KOLTORNU-756308 format. One line per 10 residues: for each residue x, y, z of N, C-alpha, C. Coordinates in steps of 0.1 Angstrom, whole numbers, plus 5000, padded with zeros to 4 digits. Layout:
BEGIN
X/Y/Z/X/Y/Z/X/Y/Z ~ ...
***
This chain:
BEGIN
5270/5063/4931/5263/5052/4938/5255/5057/4950 ~ 5260/5067/4957/5253/5072/4968/5239/5078/4964 ~ 5239/5085/4952/5227/5090/4947/5216/5080/4944 ~ 5221/5068/4939/5211/5057/4936/5206/5051/4948 ~ 5214/5050/4959/5209/5045/4971/5199/5054/4978 ~ 5202/5067/4976/5193/5077/4982/5180/5077/4974 ~ 5180/5075/4961/5168/5074/4953/5160/5061/4956 ~ 5167/5051/4959/5161/5038/4963/5154/5040/4976 ~ 5160/5046/4986/5154/5049/4999/5141/5058/4997 ~ 5143/5068/4988/5131/5077/4985/5120/5069/4979
5123/5060/4970/5113/5052/4963/5105/5043/4974 ~ 5113/5037/4983/5106/5029/4993/5098/5037/5002 ~ 5103/5049/5006/5095/5058/5014/5082/5062/5007 ~ 5083/5065/4994/5072/5069/4986/5061/5058/4985 ~ 5066/5046/4983/5056/5034/4983/5050/5032/4996 ~ 5058/5033/5007/5052/5031/5021/5042/5042/5024 ~ 5046/5055/5021/5037/5066/5024/5024/5065/5016 ~ 5025/5061/5003/5013/5059/4995/5005/5048/5000 ~ 5011/5037/5004/5003/5026/5009/4995/5029/5022 ~ 5002/5036/5031/4996/5040/5043/4985/5050/5041
4987/5059/5032/4976/5069/5029/4964/5062/5023 ~ 4967/5053/5013/4956/5046/5007/4948/5037/5017 ~ 4956/5031/5026/4950/5023/5036/4941/5031/5045 ~ 4945/5042/5050/4937/5051/5058/4925/5056/5051 ~ 4927/5061/5039/4916/5067/5031/4906/5057/5027 ~ 4910/5047/5020/4900/5037/5015/4895/5027/5027 ~ 4904/5024/5036/4900/5016/5047/4890/5023/5056 ~ 4892/5037/5057/4882/5044/5065/4868/5044/5057 ~ 4868/5045/5044/4856/5044/5037/4849/5031/5038 ~ 4857/5020/5039/4852/5007/5040/4846/5005/5054
4852/5011/5065/4847/5011/5078/4833/5018/5079 ~ 4832/5029/5072/4820/5037/5071/4809/5028/5065 ~ 4813/5021/5054/4803/5012/5047/4799/5000/5055 ~ 4809/4995/5063/4806/4983/5071/4797/4987/5083 ~ 4800/4998/5089/4792/5002/5101/4778/5007/5097 ~ 4776/5013/5086/4763/5016/5080/4755/5027/5087 ~ 4760/5033/5097/4752/5043/5104/4760/5052/5113 ~ 4754/5057/5123/4761/5065/5132/4770/5057/5141 ~ 4774/5064/5151/4782/5057/5161/4797/5060/5161 ~ 4804/5055/5170/4818/5058/5172/4826/5052/5160
4823/5040/5155/4831/5034/5144/4829/5043/5131 ~ 4817/5047/5129/4814/5055/5117/4822/5069/5118 ~ 4822/5075/5130/4829/5088/5132/4844/5086/5130 ~ 4849/5075/5135/4863/5071/5134/4867/5069/5119 ~ 4858/5062/5112/4860/5060/5098/4861/5073/5090 ~ 4852/5082/5093/4852/5095/5086/4865/5103/5089 ~ 4870/5102/5102/4883/5108/5105/4894/5102/5097 ~ 4894/5088/5096/4904/5081/5088/4903/5086/5073 ~ 4891/5087/5068/4889/5091/5054/4895/5105/5052 ~ 4893/5114/5061/4898/5128/5060/4913/5128/5061
4919/5121/5071/4933/5121/5073/4940/5113/5061 ~ 4934/5102/5057/4939/5095/5046/4939/5102/5033 ~ 4928/5110/5030/4928/5117/5017/4938/5128/5017 ~ 4940/5135/5029/4951/5145/5029/4965/5139/5028 ~ 4967/5127/5034/4979/5120/5033/4981/5116/5018 ~ 4970/5112/5011/4971/5107/4997/4976/5119/4989 ~ 4971/5131/4991/4975/5143/4983/4990/5145/4986 ~ 4994/5144/4998/5008/5147/5002/5017/5136/4995 ~ 5012/5123/4995/5020/5112/4990/5022/5114/4974 ~ 5011/5119/4968/5012/5121/4953/5022/5132/4950
5022/5143/4958/5031/5154/4956/5046/5149/4959 ~ 5048/5140/4969/5061/5135/4971/5065/5126/4960 ~ 5056/5118/4954/5059/5109/4943/5063/5117/4931 ~ 5056/5128/4928/5059/5137/4917/5073/5143/4919 ~ 5077/5147/4931/5090/5152/4934/5101/5141/4932 ~ 5097/5129/4936/5106/5117/4934/5109/5115/4919 ~ 5099/5116/4911/5100/5114/4897/5109/5124/4891 ~ 5108/5136/4895/5116/5147/4890/5131/5144/4894 ~ 5133/5140/4906/5147/5136/4910/5153/5125/4902 ~ 5144/5115/4899/5149/5104/4890/5153/5108/4876
5144/5117/4871/5147/5122/4857/5160/5130/4857 ~ 5161/5139/4867/5173/5147/4868/5186/5139/4869 ~ 5185/5128/4877/5197/5120/4878/5198/5110/4867 ~ 5189/5109/4858/5188/5100/4847/5191/5086/4852 ~ 5183/5082/4863/5185/5069/4870/5173/5060/4868 ~ 5164/5063/4859/5153/5054/4857/5156/5040/4854 ~ 5166/5038/4844/5170/5024/4841/5177/5017/4852 ~ 5185/5025/4860/5193/5019/4871/5183/5015/4882 ~ 5173/5022/4884/5163/5019/4895/5154/5007/4891 ~ 5152/5005/4878/5144/4995/4873/5152/4983/4867
5161/4978/4876/5170/4968/4872/5164/4954/4874 ~ 5171/4944/4872/5166/4930/4873/5162/4927/4888 ~ 5169/4933/4897/5166/4931/4912/5152/4937/4915 ~ 5150/4949/4910/5138/4956/4913/5126/4949/4906 ~ 5128/4944/4894/5117/4937/4887/5114/4924/4894 ~ 5124/4917/4899/5122/4905/4906/5115/4908/4920 ~ 5119/4918/4926/5112/4922/4939/5098/4926/4936 ~ 5095/4933/4925/5082/4937/4921/5073/4924/4919 ~ 5078/4914/4912/5071/4902/4909/5068/4895/4922 ~ 5078/4894/4931/5075/4887/4944/5065/4895/4952
5065/4908/4952/5055/4916/4959/5041/4914/4953 ~ 5040/4913/4940/5027/4911/4934/5022/4897/4937 ~ 5031/4887/4937/5027/4874/4940/5021/4873/4954 ~ 5029/4879/4964/5024/4879/4978/5011/4887/4979 ~ 5010/4898/4973/4998/4906/4973/4986/4899/4968 ~ 4988/4891/4957/4978/4883/4951/4973/4872/4961 ~ 4983/4866/4967/4980/4856/4977/4971/4861/4988 ~ 4975/4873/4994/4967/4879/5004/4954/4883/5000 ~ 4952/4887/4987/4939/4891/4982/4930/4878/4981 ~ 4936/4867/4976/4928/4855/4976/4924/4850/4990
4933/4852/5000/4930/4848/5013/4919/4857/5019 ~ 4919/4870/5016/4909/4879/5020/4895/4876/5014 ~ 4896/4871/5001/4883/4867/4994/4878/4855/5001 ~ 4886/4845/5004/4881/4833/5011/4876/4836/5025 ~ 4883/4845/5032/4879/4849/5045/4865/4856/5044 ~ 4864/4865/5035/4851/4872/5033/4840/4862/5030 ~ 4843/4852/5021/4832/4842/5018/4828/4835/5030 ~ 4837/4831/5038/4833/4824/5051/4826/4833/5060 ~ 4831/4845/5062/4824/4854/5071/4810/4857/5067 ~ 4808/4859/5054/4795/4863/5049/4785/4851/5051
4790/4839/5052/4781/4828/5054/4776/4828/5069 ~ 4783/4833/5078/4779/4833/5092/4775/4846/5098 ~ 4780/4857/5093/4778/4870/5098/4771/4879/5087 ~ 4761/4886/5091/4754/4895/5082/4762/4908/5081 ~ 4770/4910/5071/4778/4922/5068/4774/4928/5055 ~ 4775/4941/5053/4772/4947/5040/4782/4943/5030 ~ 4778/4937/5019/4787/4931/5009/4795/4942/5003 ~ 4790/4954/5001/4798/4965/4995/4810/4968/5004 ~ 4808/4969/5017/4819/4971/5026/4829/4960/5026 ~ 4825/4948/5025/4834/4937/5025/4843/4937/5012
4836/4940/5001/4843/4941/4988/4853/4952/4988 ~ 4849/4963/4995/4858/4975/4996/4870/4971/5004 ~ 4869/4963/5014/4880/4959/5022/4890/4950/5014 ~ 4884/4941/5005/4892/4933/4997/4900/4941/4987 ~ 4893/4952/4982/4900/4961/4973/4911/4968/4979 ~ 4910/4972/4992/4920/4978/4999/4932/4968/5001 ~ 4929/4956/5004/4940/4946/5006/4947/4944/4992 ~ 4939/4943/4982/4945/4941/4968/4955/4952/4964 ~ 4952/4964/4968/4961/4975/4964/4973/4977/4974 ~ 4970/4976/4987/4981/4979/4996/4990/4967/4999
4986/4955/4998/4995/4944/5001/5007/4943/4992 ~ 5006/4945/4979/5018/4945/4971/5028/4957/4974 ~ 5022/4968/4978/5031/4980/4981/5038/4977/4994 ~ 5031/4972/5004/5038/4969/5017/5048/4958/5015 ~ 5044/4948/5007/5053/4936/5004/5066/4941/4998 ~ 5065/4950/4988/5077/4954/4981/5087/4961/4991 ~ 5081/4970/4999/5090/4977/5008/5096/4967/5019 ~ 5088/4957/5023/5093/4948/5033/5104/4939/5027 ~ 5102/4935/5014/5113/4927/5007/5125/4935/5006 ~ 5124/4947/5001/5136/4956/5000/5143/4958/5013
5135/4961/5023/5141/4964/5037/5148/4951/5042 ~ 5142/4940/5040/5148/4927/5045/5161/4924/5037 ~ 5161/4926/5024/5173/4923/5016/5184/4933/5019 ~ 5180/4946/5021/5191/4956/5024/5197/4953/5038 ~ 5189/4949/5047/5194/4945/5061/5203/4933/5060 ~ 5199/4923/5052/5208/4911/5050/5221/4915/5043 ~ 5220/4924/5034/5233/4928/5027/5242/4936/5036 ~ 5236/4944/5045/5244/4951/5055/5251/4942/5065 ~ 5243/4931/5069/5249/4922/5079/5259/4912/5073 ~ 5257/4909/5060/5266/4898/5055/5272/4903/5043
***
């Protein structure tokens, strides 16, 4: 059982690490597209892109290592139980909600502020990918904390 709990913690870390790396990498690209030229924001965006892409590579290597550990422990079915599937569905539902909210917000903002549409769409894309990952980890963390307390 200890091995399964360790693999669950590693899965959550892998998801969190991947979401942060993607947020930095693609969020930085969106900032570069939104700023559209030189300046401090554009330079910061480029730094985020570089740091995020390096983190993305590290996250993928960590994920590959995690998959090897799961196969070695023959724990794939145990990690993909009813609880994990339910958590995944809740995370996708919340991520979809946040994506729709960001689309509505972008629609309103574009009516009043002249922003590059490509950068706005890129930000929606970043929300659509990272929101379910962050949601999954948050739901797991909250439920584990509740189980430890009660």
